[in-house]
C-alpha positions in Angstrom: 18.8 17.7 -32.3 15.8 15.6 -31.5 14.1 13.6 -28.8 13.7 9.9 -29.0 10.0 8.8 -28.7 8.8 5.2 -28.7 5.2 4.0 -28.8 4.7 1.2 -26.2 1.4 -0.2 -25.3 -0.4 2.7 -26.8 1.4 5.3 -24.7 4.0 7.7 -25.9 7.2 6.9 -24.0 9.8 9.7 -23.7 13.3 8.3 -23.3 15.7 11.2 -24.0 15.8 14.9 -24.2 17.9 17.2 -26.3 20.4 19.8 -25.3 20.2 23.3 -26.8 22.9 25.0 -28.9 23.7 28.6 -28.1 21.4 30.9 -30.0 18.9 28.2 -30.8 15.2 28.6 -30.0 14.4 27.9 -26.3 11.5 26.7 -24.3 10.6 27.1 -20.7 10.0 24.4 -18.1 6.5 23.8 -16.7 6.0 25.3 -13.2 4.1 24.6 -10.1 3.9 20.8 -10.5 1.7 19.1 -8.0 0.9 15.4 -7.6 -2.3 14.2 -5.8 -3.0 10.6 -4.8 -6.7 9.5 -4.7 -6.9 6.3 -2.7 -10.7 6.2 -3.1 -10.6 6.0 -6.9 -7.1 4.5 -7.4 -5.6 7.4 -9.4 -2.6 9.8 -9.3 -3.2 13.2 -10.8 -0.4 15.5 -12.0 -1.0 19.2 -12.5 1.3 21.9 -13.7 1.3 25.4 -15.2 2.5 26.2 -18.7 5.9 27.9 -18.9 6.2 31.6 -19.3 9.8 31.8 -20.5 11.5 30.7 -23.8 11.1 31.8 -27.4 8.8 29.0 -28.5 5.7 27.6 -26.9 5.1 23.9 -26.0 3.3 21.7 -28.4 2.8 19.0 -25.8 4.2 17.8 -22.4 6.1 14.7 -21.4 5.6 13.2 -17.9 8.3 10.8 -16.6 7.6 8.7 -13.5 9.1 6.1 -11.2 7.8 3.8 -8.5 10.3 2.9 -5.7 10.2 1.7 -2.1 9.3 4.3 0.5 12.5 5.7 1.9 14.6 5.3 -1.3 17.5 7.7 -1.5 16.5 10.4 -4.0 19.9 10.0 -5.7 18.9 6.4 -6.6 15.5 7.3 -8.2 15.5 6.8 -11.9 12.5 7.8 -14.1 11.9 4.5 -15.7 8.8 5.3 -17.8 7.2 8.3 -19.4 4.0 9.4 -21.2 3.0 12.4 -23.2 -0.2 14.5 -23.2 -0.6 13.6 -26.9 0.9 13.9 -30.3 1.5 17.4 -31.8 -1.8 18.9 -32.8 -4.0 16.3 -31.0 -6.8 17.4 -28.8 -5.5 17.5 -25.3 -1.9 17.8 -26.3 -1.6 21.1 -24.5 -3.5 19.9 -21.4 -1.6 20.8 -18.2 -2.7 17.8 -16.2 -2.4 14.0 -16.5 -4.0 11.2 -14.5 -2.4 7.8 -13.9 -4.8 4.9 -13.1 -4.0 1.9 -11.0 -3.8 -0.2 -14.1 -1.2 2.2 -15.6 1.1 1.8 -12.6 0.6 -1.9 -12.1 1.2 -2.5 -15.8 4.6 -0.8 -15.6 5.7 -2.2 -12.2 3.5 -5.1 -11.3 2.4 -3.3 -8.1 0.7 -0.1 -7.2 2.1 1.0 -3.9 5.3 2.8 -2.8 7.0 6.1 -3.6 5.7 7.5 -6.8 7.8 10.2 -8.4 7.1 12.5 -11.3 8.8 15.1 -13.5 7.3 17.1 -16.3 8.9 18.6 -19.5 7.8 21.0 -22.2 8.2 19.7 -25.8 8.1 21.5 -29.2 8.7 18.8 -31.8 8.4 21.3 -34.7 11.4 23.2 -33.6 13.0 20.1 -32.0 13.2 22.1 -28.7 12.7 20.4 -25.3 13.0 21.9 -21.9 14.8 20.5 -18.9 12.8 18.2 -16.6 11.2 19.9 -13.6 12.4 18.9 -10.1 10.9 15.5 -9.2 7.8 15.5 -7.0 7.3 12.4 -4.8 4.1 11.1 -3.2 3.4 7.9 -1.3 0.8 5.4 -2.6 -0.4 3.4 0.4 -1.3 -0.3 -0.1 -4.9 -0.1 0.9 -8.3 -0.4 -0.8 -11.2 2.0 -1.2 -13.9 2.2 1.5 -16.8 -0.3 1.4 -19.9 0.5 -0.5 -23.5 0.6 0.8 -22.8 -0.2 4.5 -26.0 -1.0 6.4 -27.2 -3.0 9.4 -30.3 -4.9 10.7 -31.2 -5.3 14.4 -32.7 -8.6 15.7 -35.5 -7.5 18.0 -35.5 -10.7 20.0 -31.8 -10.7 20.8 -30.6 -7.1 20.2 -27.8 -8.5 17.9 -26.7 -6.3 15.0 -26.0 -7.8 11.6 -23.9 -5.5 9.3 -23.5 -5.9 5.6 -21.8 -4.0 2.8 -20.5 -4.3 -0.8 -16.8 -4.6 -1.6 -15.4 -1.7 -3.7 -13.0 -2.2 -6.5 -12.4 1.5 -7.2 -9.1 1.8 -5.2 -5.6 0.8 -6.1 -6.2 -2.8 -4.7 -9.1 -5.0 -3.7 -9.8 -5.5 0.0 -8.0 -8.5 1.6 -10.2 -8.4 4.7 -12.5 -6.2 6.8 -12.9 -5.2 10.4 -15.7 -3.7 12.4 -14.7 -1.3 15.3 -17.0 0.4 17.8 -16.8 2.9 20.5 -18.8 5.3 22.7 -17.8 8.2 20.6 -16.7 8.5 16.9 -12.9 8.3 17.5 -13.0 5.6 20.2 -12.0 2.0 19.7 -13.6 0.3 22.7 -14.1 -3.0 20.8 -13.8 -4.6 17.5 -13.7 -7.8 15.5 -10.9 -9.9 14.1 -10.4 -10.1 10.4 -13.6 -10.7 8.4 -13.4 -12.2 4.9 -17.1 -12.0 4.0 -19.2 -8.9 3.4 -21.5 -9.4 6.4 -21.0 -10.0 10.1 -23.2 -10.2 13.3 -22.1 -8.3 16.4 -23.8 -9.9 19.5 -25.6 -7.6 21.9 -23.4 -9.0 24.7 -20.3 -7.6 23.1 -21.5 -4.0 23.3 -24.4 -3.6 25.7 -27.0 -0.8 26.0 -26.1 2.7 24.8 -25.3 4.8 21.8 -22.4 3.3 19.9 -20.5 4.4 16.8 -19.6 1.6 14.4 -16.9 1.8 11.6 -16.3 -0.8 8.9 -12.7 -0.9 7.7 -11.5 -2.3 4.4 -7.9 -3.5 4.7 -5.1 -4.3 2.4 -2.7 -7.3 2.8 -0.2 -5.3 4.8 -2.8 -4.0 7.3 -3.4 -0.6 5.8 -7.1 0.1 6.2 -9.6 2.6 4.8 -12.6 3.5 6.9 -15.9 4.8 5.5 -18.7 6.8 7.1 -19.4 6.1 10.8 -22.8 4.7 11.8 -24.4 5.9 15.0 -26.6 3.2 16.5 -28.7 3.1 19.7 -28.1 -0.4 21.0 -30.5 -2.1 23.5 -31.2 -5.5 24.8 -33.7 -7.6 22.8 -37.2 -8.5 23.9 -37.7 -12.3 23.7 -41.1 -13.1 22.1 -43.5 -15.2 24.1 -46.3 -17.4 22.9 -49.1 -19.0 25.0 -50.5 -22.1 23.4 -54.0 -23.4 23.8 -54.8 -26.0 26.6 -53.3 -29.4 25.8 -55.7 -31.4 28.0 -58.4 -31.2 30.7 -58.3 -34.5 32.5 -59.5 -34.1 36.1 -60.0 -30.4 35.5 -56.2 -29.8 35.2 -55.4 -27.7 32.2 -51.7 -27.5 31.2 -50.5 -24.4 29.5 -47.2 -24.2 27.8 -45.3 -21.0 28.0 -42.6 -20.7 25.4 -40.0 -18.1 25.7 -38.5 -17.9 22.3 -34.9 -17.2 22.5 -33.5 -19.2 19.6 -36.4 -21.6 19.8 -35.6 -23.2 23.1 -38.3 -24.4 25.6 -37.6 -22.5 28.8 -40.7 -22.9 30.9 -43.8 -25.0 31.5 -46.7 -23.9 33.6 -49.8 -25.7 34.8 -53.0 -24.2 36.0 -56.0 -26.0 37.6 -59.4 -25.2 36.0 -62.4 -26.4 38.1 -64.9 -28.5 36.2 -67.9 -26.7 35.0 -66.1 -23.4 34.4 -65.2 -22.0 31.1 
């Protein structure tokens, strides 16, 4: 009795298990299998406990997995692929955890979102003894990217406008398809927001928000509209103060001195003023 193992792409692929004859050595199933999705780092971690039953101990573990559409009938789920914790005697062969990366899943299925299902098995190759698979454990991988990195903003003192900027993150399961900025008078409110943003900076005009304390969130979104939001920024918004400049006199013919008052709001000339200066006075 033996198990069929095939090396594919550097990973040990487990494709069959072996039934046990009566009176032969036995090995227990792993217990307490948990599967955790980390959408921030694009990983799926599988944990389990070593078996306590059986007459022989595991020499390694086999993890089978499948990726299906959310809502798939459990009876239709087939464990298409498998990996092992290592070869017998290798460092890490008896580890009771295994982490799948986004590249692992995409390499097998060409996508990284859906219903990800896992089972675990105990293997003892020396005695050719293999446990039954544990009950399958499903988790959903959502089609959304990691949060943005290094979000920040700058205020234009003249206009009160806020320019936000950030770095795109590639740590999640997918890269962002677009971004949105949403703001409100308290952290969970969505009083206003932008349309889809395809760059990593955007200016929110003062007129869109007005005076007050506002809470701003930057969302990184996937192609299907699933978004991941980072840390909220609390900002005191106020109207800008246009800068004014008084230029020297441009002439003094007949004692009339013309002064030009520039109100700088985008560089526009808003006002001209004239003042009469009597001759003989400084």
